[in-house]
C-alpha positions as CSV (number, residue, x, y, z in Angstrom):
1,M,-0.1,-0.1,0.0
2,D,1.3,3.5,-0.8
3,G,1.2,6.3,1.6
4,A,-1.7,8.3,0.1
5,N,-3.9,5.3,0.5
6,G,-2.8,4.5,3.8
7,L,-3.6,8.0,5.1
8,F,-7.1,7.9,3.1
9,L,-7.9,4.7,5.1
10,A,-6.6,5.8,8.6
11,Q,-8.8,9.1,8.3
12,K,-11.8,7.2,7.0
13,E,-11.9,4.1,9.3
14,N,-11.5,3.7,13.1
15,Y,-8.4,1.7,14.3
16,D,-7.1,0.7,17.6
17,V,-3.5,1.3,16.5
18,I,-1.9,2.4,13.3
19,V,1.5,1.3,12.2
20,I,3.5,3.5,9.7
21,N,6.7,2.7,8.0
22,V,8.9,5.5,6.9
23,M,9.6,4.0,3.6
24,L,6.3,4.3,1.7
25,P,5.8,4.6,-2.0
26,G,4.4,8.1,-3.1
27,M,4.0,9.8,0.2
28,D,6.6,8.9,2.9
29,G,5.9,7.9,6.5
30,W,6.9,11.3,7.7
31,T,4.3,13.1,5.6
32,V,1.7,10.5,6.4
33,L,2.1,11.0,10.1
34,K,2.1,14.8,10.0
35,A,-1.1,14.8,7.8
36,L,-2.7,12.2,10.1
37,R,-2.1,14.1,13.3
38,V,-4.0,17.1,12.0
39,T,-7.4,15.2,12.5
40,N,-6.7,11.9,14.1
41,S,-5.4,10.9,17.5
42,T,-5.3,7.2,17.1
43,P,-2.1,5.6,18.7
44,V,0.7,5.4,16.0
45,L,3.7,3.0,16.0
46,F,6.3,4.4,13.7
47,L,8.8,2.0,11.9
48,T,12.2,3.1,10.6
49,A,15.2,1.3,9.3
50,R,17.6,3.8,10.7
51,D,18.8,3.2,14.3
52,D,19.4,7.0,14.6
53,V,18.1,8.9,17.6
54,S,17.3,12.0,15.4
55,D,14.6,9.7,13.5
56,K,13.1,8.4,16.6
57,V,13.0,11.9,18.1
58,R,11.5,13.4,14.8
59,A,8.8,10.6,14.9
60,L,7.8,11.4,18.4
61,E,7.7,15.0,17.9
62,L,5.5,14.5,14.8
63,G,3.1,12.7,17.0
64,A,4.1,9.0,17.0
65,D,3.3,7.2,20.2
66,G,6.2,4.7,19.7
67,C,9.0,4.1,17.4
68,L,10.5,0.6,16.4
69,V,13.7,0.0,14.4
70,N,13.9,-2.4,11.7
71,P,14.9,-5.3,11.7
72,F,12.7,-6.4,14.7
73,A,11.4,-9.5,16.0
74,F,7.6,-10.0,15.1
75,V,6.7,-10.7,18.8
76,E,8.3,-7.4,19.6
77,L,6.2,-5.4,17.1
78,L,3.1,-7.4,18.5
79,A,4.1,-6.2,22.0
80,H,4.3,-2.6,20.9
81,V,0.8,-3.0,19.3
82,R,-0.8,-4.5,22.4
83,A,0.7,-1.8,24.6
84,L,-0.5,0.9,22.4
85,S,-4.0,-0.5,22.2
86,R,-4.3,-0.8,26.1
87,R,-4.2,2.9,26.2
88,G,-7.9,3.1,25.5
89,P,-9.8,4.9,22.8
90,P,-8.4,8.0,21.4
91,R,-9.9,11.4,22.7
92,E,-12.0,13.1,20.2
93,S,-10.8,16.6,19.2
94,E,-11.9,19.3,21.5
95,L,-12.0,21.8,18.5
96,I,-13.9,21.1,15.4
97,T,-13.7,23.1,12.3
98,V,-16.0,22.9,9.2
99,G,-15.6,25.7,6.8
100,D,-15.8,29.0,8.8
101,L,-17.7,27.1,11.7
102,E,-15.6,26.4,14.7
103,M,-16.9,24.3,17.8
104,D,-14.9,24.4,21.1
105,V,-16.4,21.2,22.7
106,S,-14.8,21.6,26.2
107,R,-16.2,25.2,26.4
108,H,-19.5,24.7,24.6
109,R,-18.7,27.6,22.4
110,V,-19.5,27.9,18.7
111,R,-18.6,30.5,16.0
112,R,-19.1,31.2,12.5
113,G,-16.4,33.4,11.3
114,T,-16.1,36.0,14.0
115,A,-19.8,35.8,15.2
116,R,-20.5,33.8,18.3
117,V,-23.5,31.5,18.1
118,D,-25.4,30.7,21.2
119,L,-27.0,27.2,21.1
120,T,-29.2,25.4,23.6
121,P,-27.7,22.1,25.0
122,R,-29.8,20.0,22.6
123,E,-28.7,22.3,19.5
124,F,-25.1,22.0,20.6
125,A,-25.4,18.1,20.8
126,L,-27.0,18.1,17.3
127,L,-24.4,20.3,15.8
128,Q,-21.6,18.4,17.4
129,L,-22.9,15.1,15.9
130,L,-23.1,16.7,12.4
131,A,-19.7,18.4,12.8
132,R,-17.9,15.3,13.9
133,R,-19.3,13.4,11.1
134,H,-19.2,16.2,8.5
135,G,-19.7,15.2,4.8
136,E,-21.6,12.0,6.0
137,V,-25.3,11.9,5.4
138,L,-27.0,11.1,8.5
139,S,-30.6,9.7,8.7
140,R,-33.3,11.0,11.0
141,T,-33.1,7.8,13.0
142,Q,-29.3,8.2,13.4
143,I,-29.6,11.7,14.5
144,A,-32.5,10.9,17.0
145,S,-30.8,8.1,18.5
146,H,-27.4,10.0,19.2
147,V,-28.8,13.2,20.0
148,W,-32.1,12.3,22.1
149,D,-30.7,9.0,23.1
150,T,-34.4,7.2,22.7
151,N,-36.0,5.0,20.3
152,F,-37.1,7.0,17.4
153,N,-40.6,7.3,16.6
154,S,-40.7,8.1,12.7
155,D,-44.0,9.7,12.9
156,T,-42.7,12.8,14.9
157,N,-40.9,15.7,13.3
158,V,-38.6,16.4,16.2
159,V,-35.4,16.1,14.1
160,E,-36.9,18.4,11.3
161,V,-37.8,21.0,13.8
162,A,-34.4,20.9,15.6
163,I,-32.6,21.0,12.3
164,R,-34.8,24.1,11.4
165,R,-34.0,25.9,14.7
166,L,-30.2,25.0,14.2
167,R,-30.2,26.3,10.6
168,A,-31.7,29.6,11.9
169,K,-28.8,30.2,14.1
170,I,-25.7,28.9,12.1
171,D,-26.9,29.3,8.5
172,D,-29.6,32.1,7.8
173,E,-27.3,35.1,8.3
174,F,-24.5,33.6,6.4
175,P,-23.8,33.4,2.5
176,V,-22.2,29.8,2.8
177,K,-24.8,27.4,4.1
178,L,-23.6,24.4,6.0
179,I,-26.6,22.2,6.9
180,R,-28.0,20.4,3.7
181,T,-31.2,18.2,3.3
182,V,-30.4,15.2,1.3
183,R,-34.0,14.2,0.3
184,G,-34.9,10.7,1.1
185,F,-31.8,10.1,3.1
186,G,-31.3,12.7,5.9
187,Y,-29.0,15.6,6.7
188,V,-25.4,16.5,6.1
189,L,-23.0,19.2,7.3
190,E,-20.6,20.5,4.6
191,P,-20.0,24.0,3.3
192,K,-22.1,24.9,0.2
193,E,-21.3,28.0,-1.8
194,P,-24.4,30.2,-2.7
195,G,-25.7,30.0,-6.1
């Protein structure tokens, strides 16, 4: 697998541990690790063929959680992977950015550009779900089960009402709309230019 495909899969799927080799075709391991750390906090074991302290330090400074020098025994690789996987699930980012929307999860603050947006706790939870999974179409049932944490009665319009209220606060006053309805499927958060 080349570096670009590895980076794509690492950003698209959830893994307990990611192993990156410095020598990858196309995009080297350094570049993959640096790009991955922008959006992903999954534990990373970095593999290098050079037994040079500067390579190990560079890997750790770029965000690797461990570094292993090639050649190594397979049992040693497994021990590193098991140790990294015991650290528990990665923490989700406290700052979510989609277009000019910025959510500070720990402080419960939302901004569109320079404007502060005040949301109710339910609206914040709804926006957080859409923002963490931006670009992905979420059905009414998925949204209701995550935000309301109950079995969803498809006869109610609770999701539509919540989306309408959220749009009024984060979309109505701005030229670039973020929340889009995908007819027959659900809702997606992604910047859409006017026109």
